[in-house]
C-alpha positions, 0 to 999 in steps of 0.5 A: 537505507537506499538511494540519496538524493531524491528522485527527478519530477521526469519519475512521476510519470513511472509512479503514476503508470504503477498507480495503475493498481497499488497495494495498500498501505497496511499496518503491521502487515506491508512492510519491507519484506512483505514488499519484496515478496510482492516486487517478485509477484509483479514488477508493475504494480506501485507498492506502499510501505506501512503508515509511517508518523511524522513525529517518529521520523523527525522527533523521534530520529526513527530513520530505521522506519524508511529501510527498504530494498532497491527491488521494491521500486515504484515505491511509496512512503505513506506518512501521518501528520497533520502539522505542516512543517513536520509533514514537510520535514518528514516528506524530505527525509523519504524523498533523499531516501528514494522513495518515488512517491510521497503519500498523506494519510487521510483514511486510518479511523483509529483511536491511536491515529485520532489523537494524533490529529491524523489519519481520517479525522483530517476529512474534518480540516481540508484546509489543513491537509491543503497546508500540509499538501503544499508544504510537502510538495514545496519541499520534495520532488516527487509526487505528493499524494492523498489518501482520503474516504469519503467522509467520516460520521455524520458528515455527507460524502456527497457535500464533502468529498468534493470540497475535500478533492477541491482543497487538495487539487487547489494545494496542487495534489494531482492524484488521490486514492480514495477509500470508497467507505465513510469511517466512523471514529466513534463506535466502531473498531478499524477492523469494523470500519474496512467492513461495516460503512456501506461502499458507495463505488459510484461516487467516486466514479462521479468524483472522476467524473467531476474532476477529470483532471486528477489521478483518481484511485479507487479502494474498498472491498476490491478482491480481484483483478477481474473488480479492478479491471472493471474499475479501470474500463469504467474510467478511473485511473487506478485501483488499490487491492488491500487484504485480499492481496495480502491473503491471496498474493499468488491470485492478485499480483502473479498475473497483475502485469500480464492482466493490469499493465499488459507486459510480461507473464503469469509469475509461478509461485514455485519459482517466487519462492526459489527466488525468495532464498538469497533474500532470506539468506541475507536476513538471516545472516544480518541476524534476523528471523525466518518468520519475519518474512515467511509470515507474509508467504502464507497465502501464496497458494491459497485455493490450491490443494495443499495451501493449508498444509503449505501454510502450516508446516512454513508457520510452524517450522519458520519459528524454530530456533535456526530456521532457514530457507530449506522450511520453505522449500521443504513446505513447498512439497505439500503444494500440487504443481499447476499442471496437477491441479 
């Protein structure tokens, strides 16, 4: 685990700057290996953990869920829960581990999350969310933020979302990420909830007009840096990209620093693979397997000639006994360099 002291409030400006572009927390995807890989592609973008439940940390003692590499900063911990005291304890553990931000999940629609009375179902209880935010803020010295939907089930987003934002801002939350779709808690799977409910970007933009002091990021259906730039130019403070950043990390992240933050240069995916070699070697030396890392790299060359062969060579080779970084390097032979495309 990295870091033993919570970051001071002077670090707020750094993480808020990074929130201009962030990568969504995604279960089974944005683990520590994924985040290390993404950080090589972008030095500026804010990265999020998978959702970690407060009960797992506080009652289960699963502190290994907080492990990460120091290179991942700025990195935020997303918590799931609904009990203010337990969330405060979990937030304290995250801050002590060195996370730059603690985020409360009020957007996940899965049945498992609903059974724990957290995630998107909390959109129905903004007062409880406000109590959670207050308790977490009192427990830590880092930013406490919220990720939410525009509403759930039969709620009217135009009524529900402003009331929700009123509650959390009154509790001291200064930064929120809004997934611009409703969540249907019954009748749609988590996958369907990412695609079927219609997007309402206009509502999120109107919330920025109405809550000008809130740092508002938009999430949902955003796939390119061009789309992200459009939302930023229209006045939003940040954009969160999810699956596109995972499946096409080279397209979304390798040029993010230059396009979104105005710093640095476009990262070369071939060089990124080379830079992953020492990380892979350390992981293998600690008893890990190559496929635990390589699975996050399959989309690195998406859209280039040879991308399919890269994916096949890497995915098939990484699961073999004794597979090491040489599998990644050999897989590179299938991809045409940019100058040849």
